[in-house]
C-alpha positions in Angstrom: -72.7 81.1 2.5 -72.9 84.0 0.1 -73.3 83.8 -3.6 -73.3 86.5 -6.3 -74.8 85.7 -9.6 -74.4 87.9 -12.7 -76.7 88.0 -15.7 -77.3 90.1 -18.8 -74.1 89.7 -20.6 -73.9 89.0 -24.3 -73.1 90.4 -27.8 -74.0 93.9 -28.7 -73.1 96.3 -31.5 -71.1 99.4 -31.0 -73.3 102.3 -29.8 -75.7 99.8 -28.3 -76.8 99.3 -24.7 -76.8 96.5 -22.3 -77.9 96.1 -18.7 -76.1 93.7 -16.3 -77.6 92.5 -13.1 -76.0 90.9 -10.0 -78.0 89.3 -7.2 -76.5 88.5 -3.8 -78.0 85.7 -1.8 -77.3 83.6 1.3 -76.4 84.6 4.8 -76.3 88.3 4.5 -76.6 90.8 7.4 -75.8 93.9 5.5 -74.1 95.0 2.3 -71.8 97.9 2.6 -71.1 98.3 -1.1 -71.5 96.6 -4.5 -69.6 97.1 -7.6 -68.6 96.0 -11.1 -65.1 95.2 -12.3 -64.0 94.0 -15.7 -61.1 92.2 -17.2 -60.2 92.0 -20.9 -57.7 89.5 -22.3 -54.2 90.4 -21.4 -55.2 93.2 -19.2 -55.6 93.7 -15.4 -58.9 93.7 -13.7 -60.2 97.3 -13.3 -63.0 99.0 -11.4 -65.9 99.9 -13.6 -68.3 101.3 -11.0 -69.3 101.0 -7.4 -72.2 102.1 -5.2 -72.3 102.2 -1.4 -75.1 101.6 1.1 -75.6 105.4 1.2 -75.9 105.4 -2.7 -72.6 107.2 -3.2 -71.2 106.1 -6.6 -67.8 106.0 -8.2 -66.9 105.3 -11.9 -63.9 104.5 -13.8 -62.8 107.3 -16.1 -63.3 105.3 -19.2 -67.0 104.8 -18.5 -68.1 108.1 -17.0 -71.1 109.5 -18.8 -71.9 106.2 -20.4 -72.5 103.7 -17.6 -74.8 104.0 -14.6 -74.8 101.9 -11.5 -77.9 101.4 -9.4 -79.2 99.1 -6.7 -82.3 97.5 -5.4 -81.7 96.9 -1.7 -84.8 94.8 -1.2 -83.5 92.3 -3.6 -79.8 92.7 -2.8 -79.2 93.4 -6.4 -77.0 95.8 -8.3 -77.3 96.8 -11.9 -75.0 98.3 -14.5 -76.7 100.2 -17.3 -74.2 100.4 -20.2 -74.9 102.8 -23.0 -72.9 104.0 -26.0 -70.9 100.8 -25.9 -67.5 100.6 -27.5 -65.4 97.7 -28.7 -62.9 98.5 -25.9 -65.7 97.7 -23.4 -65.4 94.1 -24.4 -64.4 92.1 -21.3 -65.6 89.7 -18.6 -67.6 91.7 -16.1 -67.4 90.7 -12.4 -69.8 91.6 -9.7 -68.4 92.3 -6.2 -69.9 93.1 -2.8 -68.7 94.0 0.6 -70.8 91.9 2.9 -71.2 91.4 6.6 -72.7 88.0 7.3 -72.8 88.2 11.1 -73.7 91.2 13.2 -71.9 89.8 16.3 -68.4 89.9 14.6 -68.9 92.8 12.3 -66.5 91.2 9.9 -66.7 92.6 6.3 -65.6 90.4 3.5 -65.4 91.0 -0.3 -67.3 88.5 -2.4 -67.1 87.9 -6.1 -69.4 86.6 -8.8 -68.3 84.2 -11.6 -68.4 86.9 -14.3 -70.4 87.5 -17.4 -69.0 88.1 -20.9 -69.8 91.3 -22.7 -68.7 91.5 -26.3 -69.1 94.7 -28.3 -68.6 94.1 -32.0 -70.3 94.7 -35.3 
């Protein structure tokens, strides 16, 4: 069983910063990639940032230059440093991970966290 738990969400003023964390636990053989998605009310879920096992990163156009994704492999944890936050960044942020639980099968599944609310408002 695999579980992803996000933390670090909250209320922040425009222009401020916030750091989200997501820790994966359970039966994990390897993690191919981890990432962050977000979903605002009335909008579709969108990719915010992702990072692979080789540390390659990808960012959504709206957050490039403001957000930074990083990882701590020893802790199976991914972080999202959010700077220069804007009201339009307000959303529920979800952590995701591509995880192989059993080496014998090599099956890779995508897991999701429960989400953490980020609100940018003055």
